[in-house]
Structure formats: C-alpha cells, structure tokens
C-alpha positions in Angstrom: 131.0 125.3 111.0 128.1 123.3 111.7 124.3 123.5 111.1 122.5 124.2 114.1 118.9 122.3 114.7 117.0 125.3 112.5 119.6 124.6 109.6 121.6 127.6 110.2 125.3 127.2 110.3 127.1 128.0 113.2 130.8 128.6 114.7 131.3 125.4 116.6 134.5 126.7 117.7 133.4 129.6 119.0 131.0 127.6 121.8 134.1 125.2 122.8 135.8 128.3 123.2 133.3 130.1 125.2 132.7 127.2 127.3 136.3 126.9 128.2 136.5 130.5 129.0 133.7 130.5 131.9 133.3 128.6 134.9 129.4 127.5 134.4 128.8 126.6 138.1 125.4 126.7 138.5 124.3 129.7 140.9 122.8 128.8 144.1 119.6 130.7 143.8 119.4 129.7 140.0 116.2 127.2 138.8 117.1 124.3 138.1 114.2 122.8 136.2 114.6 124.5 132.8 113.0 122.0 130.0 115.3 119.7 128.1 113.4 120.8 124.8 111.6 123.5 123.2 108.3 124.1 124.4 105.5 126.2 122.7 105.3 129.2 122.4 108.6 129.9 121.3 109.6 133.6 122.8 110.1 136.1 120.2 113.3 137.8 119.5 112.0 140.7 118.0 108.9 141.1 121.1 111.0 140.3 123.8 114.3 138.6 123.7 116.0 141.2 121.9 114.8 144.0 124.6 116.1 141.6 127.2 119.8 141.3 125.8 119.9 145.4 125.1 119.0 145.8 128.5 121.1 143.1 130.2 124.2 142.8 128.3 124.8 146.0 126.6 127.2 147.5 129.0 129.7 144.7 128.2 128.8 142.9 124.9 127.8 145.9 122.8 130.6 147.8 121.0 132.5 150.0 123.3 132.0 147.4 126.1 134.8 145.5 128.0 133.9 142.1 126.5 133.4 143.2 123.0 134.5 142.1 120.4 135.6 139.1 121.9 132.0 138.2 123.2 129.8 139.8 120.8 125.6 140.3 121.6 124.9 143.6 119.7 122.9 141.9 117.0 120.7 138.6 116.5 123.5 137.3 113.9 125.7 137.7 116.8 123.6 135.9 119.3 122.4 133.3 117.0 126.2 132.3 116.3 126.8 131.6 119.8 123.5 130.6 121.7 124.5 127.3 122.8 127.4 128.8 125.2 124.9 131.6 125.7 122.3 129.4 127.0 124.7 127.4 129.4 125.6 130.7 131.0 121.8 131.6 131.2 120.5 128.4 132.8 123.4 128.4 135.3 122.6 131.9 136.1 126.3 132.9 135.3 125.8 135.9 133.3 125.5 138.5 134.0 127.9 138.5 136.5 127.1 138.7 140.2 127.9 142.8 140.3 125.7 143.4 137.4 121.9 144.2 137.5 120.4 140.5 137.0 117.6 139.8 134.8 114.3 139.2 136.8 113.0 135.7 136.9 110.4 136.4 133.9 113.4 137.7 131.8 115.4 134.9 132.7 112.8 132.6 132.1 112.0 134.1 128.4 115.5 134.4 127.4 116.6 130.6 128.2 113.0 129.2 126.6 114.1 131.2 123.3 117.7 129.9 123.4 116.3 126.3 123.7 114.5 126.5 121.4 117.6 127.2 118.9 117.4 131.0 119.3 115.0 131.5 116.1 114.8 135.0 114.3 111.4 135.5 114.9 
C-alpha cells in the first residue's frame, strides 16, 4: 500500500497487475496532447465522471459484468483505488474495448482530466 498525491492509501500491487494485464498501446485515433499535470478546474466525480463511468464501464465492470470483480469500477472507492492504470488505459483509448460503445471525445477528456488530478472525491 502507498499514499497517492492526495494522501489516500491505494494498493500499488493492483496498479502493477492491471498494467501488466492490458496492452496499453496508443490507439491511432486517440489524442496525444493530454496534460502532464492537473489543470483546474478539476472535473467533478459527483457531477460528471461518475455518470461517464456508469455509462461506459457498466456492462463489464459492475456486478454481473464479465470483468467484475477482477476490475471493479462500481464505486468511487473502487475506481480511486486503481486510478493510475485506468488513466493509462484511457489516455491510450484502450478502454472500453473497440467492440464496445466508446466515450465521446468530451467524455474521455473529462474522465482523463479527473484521473490526472488524482481522482478526487469531489
């Protein structure tokens, strides 16, 4: 266990396992100009990001989904605990998989910005 930038304790072994489990190759149509650091205003979990995750990740990463509980995205705590690998996957446009409904560019931008800001519970 390690503390993230916000002081919350996260399980680093989950990050390592997820990074190893996914091929995080950059998709050709994916933006490459993501910021390296948090840029205010920070997107809100409660007023945006949670709805994006519910809409785009629900089929696989919620109870009864094919990837649940291996990768649980059904709560803030679950997402925050693995936000590093989720950020890597989203920045590369590697999730959702190509055969699933993709987030709009605005949705992906909001989600990535929130993850870059250490996934605050705001």
